[in-house]
N, C-alpha and C positions, 0 to 999 in steps of 0.2 A: 587262650583263645585269641584269634586275631582281632584287633580293635579293642581289646580289653586291657586295662591297667589298674593297678591298685592306687588308691588315692587316700591319703591320711591327712585330712585337714587338721591343723593345730592353730592355736592362737598365733598371731603374726610374730610375736616376740620369740616363739619357739623355733621358727624356721631357721635352718642353718646352724643349729646348735652343734652339729658335727660338721666341721669345715675342713677342707684340705687346701693347702697352699699350692699355687700353680708351680709346676716344675720348670726350671730353666731349660732352654733349648740350646744345644751345642752345635757349632758349625765351624767352618774354616774359611779363611780368606785367601783364595787363589792358591791353596795348598800350603799356605804359610801357617802362622800361629792360629791355634784354635781360639774362638771367642765364645762367650756365653751371653745370650740375650734373655732377659727375664720378661716373659710375656706380660706379666702383671704391671710392668712399668712402661709399656709402649704407649698406651692410650691415656690421654687425660680423662679425668672423671666425667666432664660434660659430654665428651664423645662416647665414652662407654655407656653412660646413662641413655644417650640417644639410641645406641645400638640395642641395648636391652629392652627399651620401650617398644621396639617393633616385634618382640617375641609374643607368642600366645601366652595367656595368663599361666597356663600349666607349666610352660617352659621357664617363665620368670620365677615361679616358685622353686623349681628345681635348680635354676641358676644360682639361687641364694646359697646353695650348698657347695658351690665350686671352690670358693675361697673366702677369707675374711673380708677382703676388700669388696668383692661382689655382694656379699651379705650386707655390709654397711651401706653400700650405695642403694641397693634395692629397698632396704628398710629405712632409708633416710626420708625425712618429711618432704624434702624437695622432690625426690623421685616419685613418691606416692602421689603428690599433687600434680606433678608434670606428666605422669604416665596416663594420659587420657586418650590415647589412640583407641578407636572403637574396637571393642572385642565382641565377636559374635555371641549371641546368647546361648547358654547351655540349656539342655532339657533334662530335668530330673524325673526319672520314672520310678514310681513305687511298684515294687514287684511282689508285695504281699498285701493281703486285704486288711489285716489289722496292724501289724508292725510297720513302722515307717522306713524299713530297709529298702534300698534300691540302688540304682546306677545313674550317674550323670553323664550326658553325652556332650562331647566337645566337637562342634562342627568344623573347627579349623584343622585340628589334628585327626578328626574322624575316629575318635576313641571313646570308649565307655570306661568310666572310673567307678569302682566300688566306692560308695560315698555314704557317709553318715551325716545326717542333718542335725544341727543343734535344735533343741526346744520342741520340735514336732514329735509328738508321742504316737499318733496314729495317722494312717494314710488318708482317713476321711476328714481330716481337719480342713477348715477354710484356709486358703492360701492366696496371697497376692504379692507381687514383687514389683520393684521399681529401682532402677539405677543402682543395682548391686545389693539392695536390701530386700529381705523376704519377711513378710508379716504373716503370722499364723494365728488362728483362733480355734479353740477346742470346739467340738461338735456336740457337746452335751449341754453345759450351762451357757455357752457362748460368752463367758466372762473372763477366761484366761487368754490373754493376747500377748504374743512375743514378737520382737523384731530382732533379726539376726543378719549377719553377713556370712553366707555359707562358706566362703573361701577362707576368711580369717577366723571363723567361729566366734567372732564378737557377737554378744547378744544381750538383751535386756527384757524384762517383763514389765508391761505397762499396768497402770492402774485399771481397775475394773470399770468398764464403760457404764454409763447411766442407762436408764430406760427399763422396759419390762424385762424381767428375768425369764429364761426359758421360752424365747419367742418361737413361733411355729416355723418361721423362715428368717434367714439372716444373710447378709452379704458383707464382704470385707474388701476394702480397696486401700492401697497405699500409693502416694506420689512423693517422690524425692526431688528436691530442688537440686539441679546438677551443678550449680555454682556454690551455694552455701551448704548443701547436704542436709539442710533441715527437711523434715518430712511431715506429711499430713496423712492421717489414717482416718478412714470413715467406716463406721459400722451402721448399716441400715437394718432395722428390725421390722418384722411384720407379724402381727398376731390377730387372730380372728376375734371379732367382737362377740362376747358370749351370747349364744342363742340366735345369732344371725349369720348365716352362711355367706351372705353377700357383702357384709360389712367387715372391713379389715383395717386395723390401725397400723399406720406406717410411720416410722420415725427415723430421723437421721442424726447420728451422734458423731462429733468430729474431735479428733485429738491432734494437737499441734506439739511437735517436739520442742519448739522454742520455749513454751510456757509449761509443758508437761502436764497438761490438764485437758479434760473432756468438757465439751459443751453440747447440749441438746439443741440442735439448730431448728428443727421443724418437726411437728407431729400433725398428721392428717389422717382422716378416715376415708378410705376408698370404698366405693360401691361397685361391685361387680369385678373388682380387680384385687389381686394380692401381690405382695412382694415375692421375690424369688431368691436365688443364690448367686446371681451374676451381676457384677457391677465393675466399673472402671472409672478412673479419673483421667481426663484428657483436656489439656489446655485450661486447667483450673475448674473444669465442669465435671460434676459427678453424673454418670449415666447408670441407671438401674433398669434391669429388665423386670417387667411385671407380667403377671399371668392372669388371663380371664378366668373368672369363677362361674361364668355362665354355662348353660348346657351346651355340650358339644354339638356342632353343626354349623357354627360360625367360625370356620377354620381360619379365615384371614385375621380374626381378632383373638387368637389364642395367646399372642404375645405382643408386647409393646415396650417402648423405652420412655422413661421419664428423665428429665434433666434438672439438675440443681447447681446453680452457680455458687461455688464455695467461697469466692471472694466477696460477692455481694451479701450472701447469707440472708436474703430477704424471706420472711415468712408470710408476706402479704399476698403472694401469688400462689394459687393452688398448683400443686405438682401435676395434677391431671390435665391442667391447661397446657403443659409442656409435652404432652404425649406425642411420640413419634411412632407411627405404624412401622412394623417390620417390613422388609422388602417383598416378602411373599409368604405363603403359608409355610410355617416352619414347625418341625418336630422339636427343635431345641436351638439355642443360640449361644455362642461364646464371644464375648467382647474383649478387645485388647487395644492398647495404646501403641501404635507404631509411629514413632517420631511425631507425636502430638496429633496423629490422625486416628479417628475412631474407626476401627475395623471390626466387622462381625463375620464369624464363621458359623454357618447355619446348616442344619439338616433340612433339606427341602422335602416337604410332605407331599404325598400323593393327593390328587385332586379329590378323590372320593373316599380316601382313607387317611385322615390327618394324623393318625398314629403310626403310619408306615413311612419310612424314609426312602426316597427314591434317588437321592443324590446329595452332594455337599457343595455349597457355594460360598464365595467370599465376596463381601460388599464393603464399601467405604462410605461413611456418612459425609455428604457434601451439601452444605446449605440446607440442613434439615430434611434432606432427601437422600436416598441411597443410590449409589453408582456401583453397578456390578463390576467386579474385578475379574473374576474367573469362576469356572465350575470345575470340580475335580473330574479329570478324565475317568471314564468307566473302568479302565484297567487298574486304576489305583483304588477306585471305590469298592470293587469286589472284595468281599471278606469283612466289610465293616458291620454287617448285620442289617436287619431291616426294621426293627421295632424301635420307634421313638428315640430315646436318648442313648446313643450307642458309642459316642466318642468324646475324648477330652481334647481340648485345643487351647494353646496359649502362644503368645508371641511378643517380640519386642524388636526394635530397630527395623530390619527388613525381613526377618524370618518369622514364619508361622509354622508351628508344629501341630500335627494332628495325629492322634493315637487312638486306635480302637480299644474300648474297654476290655474286649475279649482276647487281646493278643499284645505282644510286645513290639510289633512292627511299628516303626516311627516314620511318618511321612513329613517331608519338609517342603514348604513352598517359599520361594524367594520372591518377594514383592517387586524388587528392583529389576530382576531378570525375567520375571514371569515364568519361573521354571519349577517343575515338580521333580522330586527325587527321594528315594528311600535313604534313610541313614544306614550306617553299618549296623548289622544285626546286633541287637542287645544280647549280652551273654547270660541269658536266663531262659528257662523253659517252664511251661505250665506244670504245676504240681498236681492239679486236678482239673477236670473238664470245665467247671464253673468258676475257676479262679479269675478274678478281675484285676485289671491294671489301670493306673491313672498316672497323672504327672503334671508338671508345670515347668515354665522356663524362667530363667533369671540371668541377669548380666553378671559375669564374673569380674569383680573389681576388688582392688586392694585398698584403695584410699577412703572408701566410705565406711564410716563407723556408726554405731547405734547411738 
């Protein structure tokens, strides 16, 4: 099918295990003696490195199979660290409800790759990504946490996080330092206080890759609010979406954001004092870090029916207030459904991906160009009417390891 290719990710040391030497090119000099030029000897290494660095990540991986010299250059430490030209984020779509099988979309080549993710066992796991690394957490005990690079398949399992076991709600967020490649992982847990529907215990647990250990940074009891499953780290600050437990009717206060400064890690200030209202009445919200800017994609609720979605908007947080970026044109919004939580969305750099749970159509919004467009059609069809799909995006990078 057009736009579809097979993709077999292997550990980076396996790429190029079967290589072919470049063939010499024959020619003649004004009809005189024939001469032979070996293409492999024309360019010095530094020029060849520069040329290869401009390729999309998928082409770089394939270029490693051209010949031994190209393989050695691409897998050299100098190339891996120098190859930092921005790569547009890929979107991974889970195409089955239980199994984690799916396809990855490359927006540069506009191709879908049949793709197997390491570590993730089910499509309903919690997933967060940053700078080439993907963090996943099981949806049962919330105690199994993995970090992996989907391109190189490098991965590791983390220690079990502290805090209450089997929380009612959890969030997962990862942030990778783009210079050192050290990373921070945050798990926020929310559990109802026994016998009290309005009281919810909320705790934040932080893992640093440098010291390979967890700390419980803060624990607080919320009244009338509970944690959810949306969080993101932006500019060293953790943002978590919380949900009102009050009786429906106060539509504007169904959702809110709380902030926690991961560098200060102060437990003296109540998290509820940092509450930021959402920009309007929302059915759901998706938060993402776009170049250290906090962006939210939200389902806009009807005025008289807060459980019905009438549109999808994009907002950017600016000085603790929201600035509307755009709203999805109606021609794109048709087909997303109308009840409550109907879409998945994630993004990084300048791209935002939005996907209906009920279909494989993938909509892309470019923040820099303010442009909407559909991706190439995903090469999968629904197996049964109620089949659901979801996904997430990640940066394809070679140099970032767990």
